[in-house]
N, C-alpha and C positions, 0 to 999 in steps of 0.2 A: 732292221733292228739296230738301235744305237749301241755302240760299244764303248767300253771305258777307255780313258786315255792310256792307261797302262797296257791294255790289250792292243790298242792301236800302235803303241811303241813296239810291242813284241812283233806284231804283224809287219811293221816297217822293217824291223831287223831281219826277219825271215826273207822278205823281198830283196833287201840289199845283198843278202848272201846268195841270192839266185836260186832259192829252193822253188819247187813247183807249187802252183796254186793249190793243188790237192794236199800237199804236205802242209802248207800254210793253214788251210781250213781245218785239217785234222789236228794239228798242234794247238790251234786256238781253241778248238772244241775241248780237248783234254785239259788244257790249262784252265779254261773257264770252269769245267766240271770239278777240277781239283780245288779251285778257289771256293766254289759254292759248297763243296763237301766240307770244307774247313770253315764254314760260317762266314764267308766273305772276308777272311783275313788276308792281308797283303802277303804275297809270297816271300818278301824280304823278312817277314816276322816268323816264317816257318823254315823248316829244314828237312833233313833226312828222316827224322821220326815221323813227320806228317806224310811224307812221300810213302814210306813203308806202310803206314796205317791206311793210306788211300789205296795202294796196290793190294793190300790184304783185303780191303773192303770189296774191291773189284772181283777178287778171286773167290771170296767166301760168300759174300752177300748178294752180289750181282751175277755170279757164276759166268763171268766172261771168259772167253777162250784165251789160251796162253798167248797167242799172237796179238790179241787185243791188249792184253796186259803189257806186252812188249812195246806196242805203239804208244800206249799211255806213258810208259817209262821213258821212251825216247823223247816224247814231248816235254816231259818234266826235266829230263836231263838237259835238253836244249835250253829250257827256261833258266835253270840254275847254273849250268856250266858255261854256256855261251852268252846268254843275255844278261843275267844278274852277276856273273863272275863270282858265284858262290858255289864252288864244287860240292857235290853231295857226298863224295867219298865212297867208301865201300858200303853199299846198302845191304848186302847179304849179311854182314856181321851185325847190322842193326835190326834185322828181322827177328821177331819173336819166333819160338819153335813152331807155333801153329801156322805162321806165314812163310817160314823159311823154305825156300825152294819152289814157291808158287810159279815162278817164271821158268823153272827148270823141270817141272814135273813131266812134260811130254817125253823128253829123252829118257828120264828115269823109268817111266812106264814102258817105253819101248824096250829098254834093256831088261826089265823085269819079265816082260812077256817072252822075249827071245831066250832068256835063261831057263824058262820053264818048258821050252819045247824040246 
């Protein structure tokens, strides 16, 4: 499958940093998914709001596991912080109340369960 020049640059950047091939494939998958979710807009035109919206979509519409959300977040954090040099900042403060804490719900659930025992 042919890849875009942008994704090829990201792939090269990952390889230069010495990351594993599995990490490379996973990050490229999530970056491509993020771009397609946002109607093929270039990541330089987007920022924290789109990342938060995407992560919220994964949590609420796609019902992905917390660890899967973390992997997607790590891929997008690499894209923005390391590759594009456009730090996302504090994503938690950008999250609307319905999405706030999606990535932290597993430890909250554990503490809630343990407090009821």
